[in-house]
Every structure is written in structure tokens, then in C-alpha cells.
N, C-alpha and C positions, 0 to 999 in steps of 0.2 A: 613247476612240479612236474615229476615223472608220471605219465599216465600207464597204469599198467598194463591196458588193453593195447597198448602200441608196443609194450615188449613180448607180448606172446605172439609166438610164429604163425599160429593158426588165424590170427586176426589180422596179421601183415600179409597172408597168402592164404584164404579161406578155402580156394580153388585146388589146392597144392599143386600149382604150375611149377614146371622145373624152372631154375635160375637161368636169365638170359645170358647168353653166351658174349662176352665182350668183342665189340666189333674192332676189326683191325685187319690187317692183310694176312695174318695167321690162319691158314686155311681156307681162306677164300678161294672161290672157284677162279680159274684162269680162263676168261671169257676170250683173251685173244688166241690161246691154244684151242679152246674148243671151236672157234670160228673158223681156223685154219683146217682143223679135222674135219669138220663139215664141208668146206669147200673143197678139198682132196676127195672125200667120199663121194660127191656130187660129181667130180671131174671123173672118176674111176668109174661111176656107173653109167656116165656119157660114153666113156671110151669103150667100154663093154657092150652097150648097145649098138654104138656104129660098129665097132669091130664084127660082132655077132651079124648084124644087117649084111656087110661086106661078106663075110664067110658062107653065109648060106642062102646067098642069093647069087 
């Protein structure tokens, strides 16, 4: 038999949470690209640090 409480949306989702996004590659973060950008940023900061030390001393 069909339970009428299971068909009510407020019983299935009493806290009104948004529907979960489907998992998959669509829109997922690109961690490889982020890691490359992070490494390049650290190298650039290191280069600026050593260049400024060499320039000002």
C-alpha cells in the first residue's frame, strides 16, 4: 500500500535542504591545475624575495 506520508515533500525533506548535486566530472574542481598555480605562485614569491635581496644589498 502507498503510505500518504511518504508522498508529502515536507516529510521527505523536513529541514528543506536543497537537492544534492549529482556527482561527476561536470563542474568539479581541477586540483591538478590548482596545484600548478600554487607552485608557480610560490616560485614567483621566492624569485621576488631573492631578487629584492640582491637588488637592495
